[in-house]
N, C-alpha and C positions, 0 to 999 in steps of 0.2 A: 405546496409550492406551485406558483404559476409557471406554466410551461410556455415555451415559444410556440407560435403557430406553425413555424417551419424551423427545422433544425439549423443551428448556427453552423457556419462553414468550418471545415477543417483546413488549416493552412500551415505552411512551414514558417517558423518564426524568422523575422527579417535579420536577426542577429546571430542565428545559429542553425546549422543543418540538423542539429541534435534535438531540436524542439518542434513538436507538433502542437498546434493551438486550436482550441474551439472557443466560440463565443466572440463577442464584439471587442475590438481593441479599446473601445471607450467604456466597457463595462465597469461598473462601480466596484465590483468584487473581483479580485484577481488571485488565483490559486496556482501554486507551482507544485506539480506532481513529479517527483524525482524517481525515475526508474533506474535502479542501481545495476542494471545489466546492459550488455551491448545489443540486446535483442530489440532493435528499433521497431520491428513489425508488431511486437507486443504492445508498444505504446500507441501505435497507429490504430490497432484494434480497440484499445481502451478509449481512444478519442472518438472513434466511430460509435462505440457503445453509449457514450454519454452525450452525443450531439443533441438528442431529443430528451435528455434527462436533466438538463440544467435550465434555469430561468434566464430571462433576457438580460439580467443585470450581473451575470456571472461569466467570467472567462477562465479557462484552465489552460496552462502551458504544460505539456507533457515533455519533460526533459529526459534525454537518454544518456546513459553513461558512455564514455569513450569506447572506441572499438577494442581496445586492449582489455576491457573489463570482461568478466565471465559472462557467458550467454545465459547462464542460470545460476542462481544462488542456491547451492546444495550443501552448505555447511558454513562453519565459522571462518574457515580460510577464505572462501569466496567473498564473504562479507568484508573481511579486512582488506582484501585486494581492491574490491570495488570502492570502498571508502577512501582509500588513498588516492585512487585515480580521480574520483569525483571531486574531492577537496582540491586537488591540484587544478582540475578543469574549471572549478568555480572561483579560482583565485584565492582559495583559503588554505592552500597547502604550504609546505616548507619552501621558502624562497630559494634555498640552496639547490632544489631539484630542478633540473632543466626540463622544459616541456618535451623535448625529444626523448627523454627517458621513458615517457608514457605514450609516445606516438600519438599525441593529442595536442590540441591548441586551446588556449583559454577562450571560452565563449560567453561566460557570464561573469560580470564583475560585481563588486560589493561597494555600495555607497555612492555610486554615480551611474548615470545612464549615458552610454556612448555608442559609437559604431561597433565597438568590440563587445559590449555587454549591457546587462540590465541590472537594476538594483534589487537584490534579494529582499532587502527590507521594504521594498515597495509592494510586496505581496501581502495579502490578508492572512495567509497561512502557507506553510510548506509541508508536503507529505513525502515521507520516505516510503516508496512503494514496494516494500518487501515484507512479507509476513514472517518476521523473526525478531529476535533482539539484535537487530542490525546495528553495528557500531557507528554507522553514519548518523543515527539519531543523536546520541550524546556528543559526537564529534561536531555536528552543526551547532548544537547548543553551546559548545565551548568556543567555536570559531567565529560566530557572527559578532560583529562589533556591539559592545554594550551601549545601547541607546534606549530612549524611552519607548521606542516602537520596534521591538524585536518580534517578528511574526511567530506565532505558535508553530512548533515543529511536531508533526503528528506521526506516530508509529502505527502501521496497520495492525500489528499485534495488540498493542495496548488498547486502541480505540475499539477494536472488534470484541475483545474480551469484556471490556466494561459495558458495551452494549448488551452482550449476552447475559451478563449478571443482572440486568434490569428486566429480562424476559423470563427468567426461570431461576430456580434455586441452585441448579447445577449446570455445568457445560462441559463439552468435550471438543477436542480439536481434530479435524481430519486434515491431514497434510499430504505431502508428496512422498519423499523417501522415509524409510524407517529410521535413518540416522537422526532425523529431527526429534524423535520421541523423547530421548533423555534431555536434549537441548531445550525443548519446550517445557518439559517438566521443571527444569531449573529456572527458566524464564518466568514461569507462573509463580514459583516460590519467591523469586526476587521481587515480584509485584506486590507481595504481601497478601496474596489471596489465600483464604483458608483452604486446606486440603479437602475439607468436607464439601466444597463447592466445585471441585475439579475432578472430572471423571477420567481424565487422561487424554493422551494423544495417540492417534493411529495413523501410520503412514500407509499409503495405498500403492506403493511400488513404482511411482513415476518421479520425474523431476519437473520443475516449472516449465522448461522448454517443451518437453514432450506433452504435457497437459495442454499447453497453448497450441501446439501443432496438431493435436488430435483430441479435441474436446469430447467428441462422441465416444471415442474409445476409452476415455478416462472416467466417464460418468459412473459406470457400473461399479468399478472398484471403490469409488468415493462413497456411493450409496451403501455398499457392503460394510465399509469401515464405519460409516455413520450409524448404521443399525447396531453394529457391535458396541459402539460407545453408548447408545441409548440403553442397550441391555446391561451395560456396566454402570448405569445410573445417570447418564447425561439427560437433562431435560431440554437443553438447547445445544445445537450443533454449530460450531464455528468452522468456516472454511479457511484453512490455514495456508493459503497460497493465493497470490494475486492473480495467477493465471486461471483461477476457477471463477472468474468474474461472471461468465454467462451461465453457470451451472445452478445457481441458487434455487430457482423455482423448481427445476426438475428434481433436484435432490430433496427438497422439502416435501414435494408431493409424493415422491416414491417412498421416503422414510415414513411419513405420516400414514400412508396407505398400506404399509407392510403388515401382513398378517401377524408376524412375530411381535410387532410393536402394538398393534391393536389388541392382541391377546393379553397384553400387559395393562390394558385399560387406558392407553394413551390415545387421545383424540387428535392432537396436533403437536408436531415437533418443529419449533421455529429453527430456521437456518439463517445465519448471519454471514454476509460476504464482506471482506475487508475493504476492498477498493471503494465500493459504494458507501460503506460506513465512514471511511476516512474523508471522502469528499464531502459528504453531508456534514461531518463534524467541522471540517475546515471552513465550509460556507457559514456554518453557525457561528464559529469564532469570529469570522470576518464581519458578519452582521452585528455582533456584539461589540466589535471594535476593541477586543481584548488583545493584550500582548503577552509574550513570555516574560517570566521573571528574569531580570538581568542585574548584574552588579559589576562594579569596576574591579 
């Protein structure tokens, strides 16, 4: 991919204080990254991380959930709450619900561009930025108007797992809290993936907010969990949290160099990070000009 000679600017979106943008407003490819938490700083950090990693024909809007949303998605309940808030904020919620019920205002509209909003169908792809079977993914697929041009809606979990399956015969997921382990086990089964290819999930005792707040302090527990998964049969490690965005190289190097792993004859253990994977997949879909399946 061709890189910009200088990083694209980071700016606040003119229609919403909840959106941070990178890239040119005239870019041919436009991606919407939906952060389903109220942690605006996390999206700002993601925007900074990708300013030098996108080509000049790509722009990304990083949308943040309303202030009433959870600061970290730490289970199914948080996912349900954030989904309801975001759908309402995007103008896709129940018309009977008043905006004051959510302490938020509508900032993005569907089907037209105006001072109050932008057209979701105008994006090349939408990303739900939480590594989980987040209910916002199917909810968006249900809620967007059925047109010939419905943007692909990308799940961090799905895209990262399918990338991992192309890099080795087995994979394991390192995530934040231990409560995710049975939830991810069920999510992997629901994707139809053979149990022989899944080495399990290991939580490292953090939540997404604490990982983002203290990346250095979270790296070692992630490395230890990844080594445990490799010993359990994983040939590829998936980072199961969007807050682990800057950890990939350090974890890959540490796990591959571990004496325990080398003693097993392993030369290299690939590590896949979901935000990068989802953005690359979104850009690929946009370049291919493909749309989601839709019906009336």
